[in-house]
C-alpha positions in Angstrom: -12.4 -65.2 24.8 -9.2 -63.2 25.9 -9.2 -60.7 29.2 -6.8 -57.4 29.4 -6.5 -55.7 32.6 -6.2 -52.1 33.3 -6.5 -49.8 36.3 -7.7 -46.2 35.8 -8.6 -43.9 38.5 -9.0 -46.9 41.1 -11.4 -48.3 38.9 -10.1 -51.9 37.0 -11.2 -52.4 33.7 -11.4 -55.9 32.3 -11.7 -55.7 28.3 -13.1 -58.5 27.2 -12.6 -59.9 23.3 -14.0 -62.9 21.7 -16.8 -64.7 22.7 -18.3 -65.5 26.1 -19.1 -68.9 26.3 -18.2 -70.5 29.6 -16.0 -73.5 30.4 -12.6 -71.9 30.5 -13.9 -68.5 29.9 -16.1 -68.7 33.7 -12.4 -69.7 34.9 -10.6 -66.9 33.7 -13.4 -64.0 34.5 -13.6 -65.6 38.0 -9.9 -65.5 38.8 -9.5 -62.3 37.5 -12.0 -60.8 39.8 -10.8 -62.6 42.9 -6.9 -61.3 42.1 -8.5 -57.8 41.8 -10.6 -58.5 45.1 -7.5 -59.4 47.1 -5.9 -56.7 45.7 -8.4 -54.3 47.3 -10.2 -53.1 43.8 -13.4 -53.8 44.1 -14.9 -51.5 41.6 -15.2 -53.4 37.9 -15.9 -52.1 34.1 -16.4 -54.6 31.8 -15.6 -53.6 28.2 -17.9 -55.8 26.0 -16.6 -53.8 22.8 -14.6 -56.8 21.2 -17.5 -59.2 22.0 -18.8 -61.2 19.7 -21.4 -63.1 21.1 -22.8 -64.0 24.6 -24.3 -67.4 25.4 -26.8 -68.3 28.5 -23.4 -69.7 30.1 -21.9 -66.1 29.5 -24.3 -64.4 30.5 -24.3 -66.9 33.9 -20.5 -65.6 34.3 -21.3 -61.7 34.1 -24.2 -62.4 36.7 -21.8 -64.3 39.1 -19.2 -61.6 38.8 -21.7 -59.3 39.5 -22.7 -60.9 42.6 -19.2 -61.9 43.7 -18.4 -57.7 43.4 -21.5 -56.9 45.4 -21.0 -59.0 48.3 -17.1 -58.1 48.3 -18.8 -54.0 48.3 -18.5 -53.1 44.9 -19.8 -52.8 41.8 -19.5 -54.4 38.0 -20.5 -52.4 35.5 -21.0 -52.7 31.4 -19.2 -50.7 28.8 -19.6 -50.8 25.1 -21.6 -53.4 25.1 -23.2 -54.2 21.3 -26.6 -53.7 19.8 -26.6 -57.5 19.1 -25.7 -58.2 22.9 -27.7 -55.6 24.2 -30.8 -57.5 22.6 -29.6 -60.6 24.9 -29.7 -58.4 27.9 -33.4 -57.1 26.8 -34.6 -60.6 26.2 -33.6 -61.4 29.5 -34.4 -58.7 31.2 -30.7 -58.1 32.5 -30.6 -54.9 31.6 -32.7 -53.9 35.0 -29.4 -55.8 37.0 -26.4 -54.2 34.9 -25.5 -50.5 34.4 -24.1 -49.8 30.8 -22.4 -47.1 29.3 -21.0 -46.3 26.3 -18.3 -43.6 27.4 -15.4 -44.8 29.4 -14.7 -42.0 31.5 -18.4 -42.1 32.2 -18.4 -45.2 33.3 -15.6 -44.5 35.2 -17.0 -41.2 37.2 -20.0 -43.1 37.9 -18.2 -45.3 40.7 -18.0 -41.4 42.9 
């Protein structure tokens, strides 16, 4: 998995690509979030457009990130989740936890 970071209107956008499956992925994602929090950026959109697959460990990574940001007064929201991955969120009931958007402008505006 690869992570590209950019900022827009005070919101960090993490563009993920590849497969979200744990191991080094967890460390990279956790480190990116901790760096953002340290920099004072607590609102994060995770773009899943280029993520091909998420396993249960990958879901745990997202949940951990969500919890980390919540504890620091921020929020984590998802962007462009594919139908295939969205089905995993539905089956696991995680769609009730994460706000998900298909439009980046809408996702960024949702923080204000």
